[in-house]
KEMAR-159805 format. One line per field, with one value per residue: residue number from 1; y, z, x of N, C-alpha, C, O in turn. Coordinates in steps of 0.05 Angstrom, whole numbers. Layout:
<recs>
pakol <- c(NUM;...)
n.Y <- c(Y;...)
n.Z <- c(Z;...)
n.X <- c(X;...)
ca.Y <- c(Y;...)
ca.Z <- c(Z;...)
ca.X <- c(X;...)
c.Y <- c(Y;...)
c.Z <- c(Z;...)
c.X <- c(X;...)
o.Y <- c(Y;...)
o.Z <- c(Z;...)
o.X <- c(X;...)
</recs>
This chain:
<recs>
pakol <- c(1;2;3;4;5;6;7;8;9;10;11;12;13;14;15;16;17;18;19;20;21;22;23;24;25;26;27;28;29;30;31;32;33;34;35;36;37;38;39;40;41;42;43;44;45;46;47;48;49;50;51;52;53;54;55;56;57;58;59;60;61;62;63;64;65;66;67;68;69;70;71;72;73;74;75;76;77;78;79;80;81;82;83;84;85;86;87;88;89;90;91;92;93;94;95;96;97;98;99;100;101;102;103;104;105;106;107;108;109;110;111;112;113;114;115;116;117;118;119;120;121;122;123;124;125;126;127;128;129;130;131;132;133;134;135;136;137;138;139;140;141;142;143;144;145;146;147;148;149;150;151;152;153;154;155;156;157;158;159;160;161;162;163;164;165;166;167;168;169;170;171;172;173;174;175;176;177;178;179)
n.Y <- c(2827;2791;2824;2863;2843;2838;2807;2765;2748;2702;2651;2622;2573;2587;2642;2660;2650;2604;2586;2627;2674;2668;2625;2629;2686;2687;2648;2672;2714;2690;2656;2611;2553;2512;2455;2416;2361;2315;2294;2293;2318;2314;2351;2399;2414;2429;2471;2508;2513;2557;2591;2560;2560;2614;2616;2584;2615;2655;2629;2596;2543;2488;2447;2389;2353;2295;2252;2181;2174;2176;2176;2121;2138;2191;2179;2151;2192;2227;2192;2184;2235;2238;2192;2192;2243;2266;2262;2307;2352;2381;2409;2474;2503;2502;2512;2493;2440;2426;2430;2416;2392;2400;2455;2437;2388;2375;2334;2305;2347;2360;2313;2312;2362;2353;2313;2342;2386;2359;2334;2379;2396;2435;2425;2384;2321;2288;2230;2217;2165;2128;2081;2069;2094;2159;2212;2274;2328;2397;2449;2510;2543;2603;2642;2703;2739;2778;2754;2755;2722;2678;2638;2587;2553;2501;2468;2450;2405;2390;2391;2395;2395;2416;2468;2497;2535;2509;2459;2425;2447;2489;2516;2565;2592;2649;2671;2723;2741;2793;2818)
n.Z <- c(2849;2848;2855;2889;2940;3005;3007;3036;3033;3057;3097;3159;3202;3254;3258;3228;3202;3157;3124;3129;3120;3071;3033;3030;3014;2965;2934;2930;2896;2849;2785;2769;2797;2816;2848;2880;2919;2972;3006;3013;3044;3053;3086;3075;3029;3050;3084;3047;3012;2998;2974;2930;2904;2890;2854;2813;2798;2769;2724;2730;2751;2789;2796;2824;2841;2870;2918;2926;2975;3005;3046;3048;3049;3028;2977;2956;2956;2917;2874;2872;2857;2807;2779;2787;2774;2765;2812;2840;2808;2806;2852;2873;2904;2958;3008;3003;2993;3042;3075;3134;3158;3214;3233;3259;3237;3204;3175;3147;3117;3086;3056;3025;2999;2969;2933;2907;2885;2849;2816;2793;2762;2781;2811;2794;2805;2806;2811;2829;2819;2841;2830;2874;2939;2949;2912;2931;2927;2940;2922;2905;2856;2834;2792;2768;2735;2705;2690;2729;2770;2825;2860;2907;2949;2992;3055;3066;3060;3027;3072;3132;3180;3162;3149;3188;3245;3297;3291;3253;3244;3193;3135;3084;3021;2980;2913;2866;2801;2784;2809)
n.X <- c(2822;2883;2927;2909;2909;2938;2991;3040;3110;3125;3096;3078;3052;3058;3057;3014;2948;2941;2899;2860;2889;2915;2897;2839;2831;2861;2835;2784;2794;2810;2805;2826;2853;2904;2928;2977;2990;3008;2969;2899;2841;2773;2749;2771;2743;2695;2711;2731;2690;2655;2690;2706;2656;2654;2697;2676;2632;2656;2667;2709;2755;2781;2838;2862;2918;2937;2970;2963;2941;2887;2828;2782;2729;2735;2754;2710;2673;2694;2690;2635;2616;2638;2618;2563;2537;2487;2459;2474;2472;2424;2424;2432;2470;2519;2496;2443;2456;2478;2435;2401;2444;2487;2529;2574;2585;2632;2658;2617;2596;2640;2649;2601;2607;2654;2637;2596;2625;2659;2620;2596;2636;2670;2713;2767;2796;2857;2897;2963;3001;3054;3107;3138;3134;3102;3069;3088;3095;3083;3047;3013;2974;2949;2907;2881;2827;2852;2898;2938;2985;2997;3041;3049;3092;3109;3101;3050;2994;2931;2895;2856;2886;2935;2924;2897;2910;2915;2937;2983;3052;3069;3101;3107;3126;3115;3103;3097;3075;3077;3118)
ca.Y <- c(2819;2782;2846;2879;2829;2844;2781;2765;2731;2676;2645;2599;2569;2599;2671;2667;2629;2599;2584;2653;2696;2663;2609;2641;2710;2682;2634;2691;2731;2674;2641;2585;2543;2486;2447;2391;2354;2287;2286;2308;2313;2326;2373;2424;2421;2443;2496;2526;2510;2583;2602;2545;2570;2639;2610;2574;2637;2670;2612;2583;2515;2479;2420;2378;2329;2286;2225;2161;2170;2188;2156;2107;2156;2212;2167;2145;2218;2235;2173;2189;2259;2232;2172;2198;2272;2275;2264;2332;2374;2397;2425;2498;2513;2486;2516;2474;2414;2421;2435;2395;2385;2419;2469;2422;2363;2382;2311;2300;2370;2357;2291;2321;2383;2342;2300;2363;2401;2342;2331;2404;2401;2458;2413;2357;2308;2267;2216;2211;2139;2122;2052;2068;2119;2175;2239;2289;2356;2414;2477;2521;2563;2619;2662;2718;2745;2795;2737;2757;2696;2674;2610;2582;2528;2497;2442;2442;2389;2399;2379;2414;2396;2431;2495;2510;2539;2493;2432;2422;2469;2490;2541;2569;2615;2659;2685;2738;2745;2821;2828)
ca.Z <- c(2836;2866;2861;2910;2965;3020;3010;3047;3018;3072;3117;3176;3219;3281;3258;3212;3196;3129;3111;3129;3110;3045;3014;3025;2998;2938;2919;2924;2874;2827;2768;2764;2821;2813;2873;2880;2947;2978;3020;3010;3064;3043;3103;3061;3010;3066;3094;3024;2993;2989;2956;2905;2890;2878;2831;2792;2789;2750;2702;2736;2760;2805;2790;2846;2836;2897;2921;2928;3003;3013;3061;3031;3047;3010;2950;2948;2951;2891;2854;2871;2841;2779;2766;2791;2776;2766;2840;2851;2789;2812;2877;2863;2920;2981;3029;2999;2996;3070;3090;3153;3172;3233;3227;3271;3224;3182;3159;3128;3099;3068;3036;3006;2983;2950;2912;2892;2869;2827;2798;2779;2748;2792;2819;2783;2822;2793;2829;2819;2830;2837;2836;2902;2953;2941;2901;2956;2921;2952;2913;2897;2835;2831;2770;2767;2708;2691;2686;2750;2781;2851;2865;2935;2952;3020;3068;3073;3044;3025;3095;3154;3198;3150;3143;3211;3263;3321;3285;3244;3237;3164;3125;3055;3007;2960;2891;2850;2775;2779;2823)
ca.X <- c(2846;2904;2945;2897;2913;2962;3003;3067;3129;3127;3075;3082;3029;3063;3052;2991;2928;2946;2873;2846;2906;2926;2882;2813;2832;2870;2814;2762;2802;2820;2788;2840;2868;2917;2940;2991;2995;3008;2945;2874;2821;2748;2741;2779;2721;2675;2723;2735;2668;2645;2710;2703;2633;2662;2713;2658;2615;2672;2673;2735;2755;2804;2849;2878;2935;2943;2981;2942;2935;2861;2812;2763;2706;2741;2755;2683;2660;2703;2679;2606;2613;2646;2602;2534;2534;2459;2450;2483;2469;2400;2429;2445;2493;2527;2477;2422;2467;2482;2410;2396;2469;2497;2554;2596;2590;2650;2664;2595;2595;2663;2644;2581;2618;2672;2621;2582;2645;2667;2597;2591;2661;2684;2739;2774;2817;2873;2915;2990;3009;3082;3113;3149;3129;3078;3072;3088;3100;3062;3046;2987;2976;2925;2907;2856;2816;2872;2921;2958;2990;3010;3049;3056;3107;3115;3098;3023;2977;2904;2881;2850;2909;2956;2915;2885;2933;2919;2947;3010;3069;3073;3113;3103;3137;3097;3115;3078;3086;3080;3142)
c.Y <- c(2810;2805;2864;2868;2837;2817;2784;2746;2703;2675;2621;2597;2580;2629;2679;2643;2625;2598;2612;2675;2692;2649;2621;2666;2704;2667;2653;2708;2716;2663;2614;2578;2515;2480;2419;2384;2324;2277;2305;2299;2328;2349;2400;2433;2436;2470;2517;2525;2536;2595;2586;2553;2596;2635;2601;2597;2655;2653;2596;2555;2510;2451;2412;2353;2320;2258;2206;2158;2186;2167;2143;2125;2179;2202;2162;2171;2229;2218;2178;2214;2255;2213;2177;2228;2281;2277;2292;2356;2392;2414;2450;2508;2496;2489;2497;2445;2406;2424;2411;2386;2407;2431;2452;2395;2367;2358;2305;2322;2368;2336;2299;2343;2373;2329;2321;2379;2385;2339;2355;2412;2427;2449;2387;2347;2287;2256;2212;2186;2133;2093;2049;2095;2133;2201;2257;2318;2373;2442;2484;2542;2577;2638;2676;2725;2764;2780;2742;2730;2697;2644;2608;2555;2525;2470;2433;2425;2402;2385;2400;2417;2414;2461;2510;2511;2520;2465;2433;2449;2467;2516;2541;2593;2623;2675;2698;2743;2775;2834;2815)
c.Z <- c(2856;2873;2883;2938;2979;3027;3020;3030;3031;3093;3133;3194;3247;3281;3240;3210;3166;3113;3107;3116;3081;3026;3009;3007;2969;2922;2912;2900;2848;2810;2760;2790;2814;2840;2870;2909;2949;2989;3016;3032;3055;3061;3091;3041;3025;3075;3071;3004;2982;2969;2929;2890;2876;2853;2807;2781;2769;2726;2706;2746;2776;2796;2812;2836;2863;2896;2926;2957;3011;3029;3041;3028;3027;2981;2940;2942;2924;2869;2851;2854;2812;2765;2768;2793;2777;2794;2852;2833;2795;2837;2870;2878;2944;3005;3027;3003;3025;3087;3109;3168;3191;3224;3237;3257;3199;3164;3138;3108;3078;3047;3016;2988;2962;2927;2894;2874;2845;2807;2781;2762;2756;2800;2805;2800;2806;2814;2815;2833;2822;2844;2864;2915;2943;2928;2926;2952;2932;2941;2906;2876;2833;2808;2770;2738;2692;2686;2706;2763;2808;2853;2894;2935;2981;3029;3071;3052;3042;3047;3116;3173;3188;3146;3165;3233;3287;3316;3277;3243;3207;3157;3095;3045;2984;2939;2874;2823;2769;2794;2812)
c.X <- c(2867;2923;2934;2901;2939;2976;3032;3084;3130;3105;3084;3058;3033;3057;3028;2972;2928;2919;2861;2863;2915;2906;2854;2814;2841;2849;2791;2769;2810;2798;2801;2855;2878;2930;2952;2999;2997;2982;2922;2855;2796;2739;2749;2758;2699;2686;2726;2713;2658;2665;2710;2678;2639;2678;2696;2640;2629;2679;2699;2732;2781;2812;2867;2893;2945;2956;2958;2932;2910;2846;2792;2738;2711;2742;2727;2667;2668;2690;2649;2600;2618;2627;2572;2529;2505;2447;2455;2476;2445;2404;2445;2469;2498;2508;2454;2432;2470;2458;2405;2421;2478;2524;2578;2601;2607;2656;2642;2592;2617;2659;2623;2592;2637;2657;2608;2601;2655;2645;2592;2615;2674;2712;2743;2797;2830;2892;2942;2999;3037;3088;3124;3144;3104;3087;3069;3095;3077;3065;3018;2992;2949;2928;2880;2848;2834;2898;2944;2961;3005;3016;3058;3070;3114;3107;3070;3009;2949;2887;2876;2873;2932;2949;2902;2906;2936;2930;2976;3026;3074;3086;3111;3118;3119;3111;3093;3090;3090;3103;3167)
o.Y <- c(2820;2805;2880;2881;2842;2806;2803;2729;2683;2695;2603;2617;2583;2640;2703;2621;2641;2609;2619;2692;2712;2660;2623;2667;2715;2674;2651;2716;2729;2659;2597;2595;2497;2497;2401;2400;2309;2255;2329;2276;2352;2366;2420;2457;2454;2490;2541;2536;2538;2606;2598;2554;2601;2649;2610;2597;2668;2661;2584;2544;2526;2434;2427;2335;2334;2243;2214;2140;2208;2143;2154;2127;2185;2215;2168;2171;2238;2228;2177;2214;2266;2218;2166;2236;2302;2292;2301;2379;2416;2432;2448;2520;2478;2470;2484;2429;2383;2422;2388;2372;2430;2418;2453;2382;2363;2362;2301;2317;2374;2340;2295;2343;2382;2333;2319;2384;2396;2341;2353;2433;2441;2464;2370;2362;2270;2270;2203;2186;2132;2081;2027;2116;2121;2211;2257;2332;2364;2457;2467;2558;2564;2650;2663;2717;2766;2792;2735;2716;2713;2627;2625;2535;2543;2451;2409;2431;2422;2370;2421;2439;2425;2477;2534;2491;2516;2449;2442;2470;2446;2536;2521;2613;2605;2690;2684;2750;2782;2858;2822)
o.Z <- c(2879;2895;2894;2958;2965;3048;3012;3015;3017;3104;3123;3201;3263;3302;3236;3217;3151;3091;3085;3102;3068;3005;2986;2987;2950;2899;2890;2886;2828;2818;2747;2802;2808;2852;2859;2922;2931;2984;3014;3038;3050;3052;3096;3036;3014;3074;3076;2982;2958;2949;2908;2865;2854;2833;2785;2757;2752;2709;2687;2748;2776;2790;2820;2825;2877;2877;2929;2962;3023;3026;3020;3005;3011;2963;2917;2924;2908;2849;2828;2837;2795;2742;2751;2813;2789;2798;2870;2843;2788;2842;2861;2867;2951;3020;3047;3014;3033;3112;3100;3189;3184;3210;3226;3265;3176;3140;3115;3084;3054;3024;2992;2964;2939;2904;2870;2851;2824;2782;2758;2748;2740;2797;2804;2808;2793;2832;2792;2857;2798;2861;2876;2903;2929;2932;2939;2971;2932;2948;2902;2878;2831;2804;2773;2719;2668;2678;2700;2766;2812;2848;2904;2924;2994;3014;3077;3028;3055;3041;3116;3181;3204;3139;3163;3239;3295;3335;3293;3241;3197;3171;3081;3060;2971;2945;2868;2821;2750;2792;2822)
o.X <- c(2867;2934;2950;2896;2959;2973;3046;3074;3135;3096;3096;3046;3014;3051;3023;2979;2917;2918;2853;2852;2923;2899;2846;2801;2830;2845;2780;2751;2815;2775;2788;2868;2863;2943;2940;3012;2990;2974;2926;2852;2797;2723;2736;2754;2687;2672;2723;2715;2653;2656;2714;2679;2629;2674;2700;2634;2616;2695;2709;2710;2799;2796;2886;2881;2959;2953;2935;2916;2912;2851;2787;2728;2693;2732;2721;2650;2651;2681;2639;2582;2605;2619;2557;2517;2499;2429;2441;2476;2446;2387;2468;2487;2482;2503;2445;2418;2465;2459;2404;2418;2476;2539;2600;2620;2598;2659;2648;2588;2612;2664;2626;2586;2637;2665;2608;2595;2659;2649;2586;2614;2687;2731;2725;2815;2818;2901;2943;3005;3044;3074;3121;3148;3087;3109;3048;3101;3054;3083;3000;3011;2928;2950;2859;2862;2831;2918;2967;2941;3023;2999;3073;3060;3124;3107;3065;3011;2945;2869;2889;2879;2947;2966;2896;2919;2959;2933;2993;3014;3083;3083;3114;3121;3107;3129;3073;3113;3105;3107;3189)
</recs>
């Protein structure tokens, strides 16, 4: 349960690992995940793939709302999962999907994971297209099977650079519905 996690009120990439300290544990305990960001990088699908599988095993799903700023490869991976799901439906898990790929090939793993997650309807991706500028709101919403909720608001996008400590500086505020 989300209530069992030792969550802080604030996170910054200077004093914590946002991916390991916040997103992984919250996703492992959740059955619903909503994310709104300006940027999406398929590498996050590889980094959080096991957690997305856990979400799906509980009957849960994730919904991502992103700005239109994705790479062509990431867009094509989303499209492939949506338009050709049969290519991925027979693959039971990410380990089998990644069979033959090296651990260090994060880009290829991410593209395959994104297609697989979309094809399995574990993750749905929607684009927010604005007439001027981009959709750039950044929040995450987690809910567990007991309907406990955590909302995170801050600066990080759904990208590796925003969630791994050696890259961007990011800061987040966290809110729990039970407090």
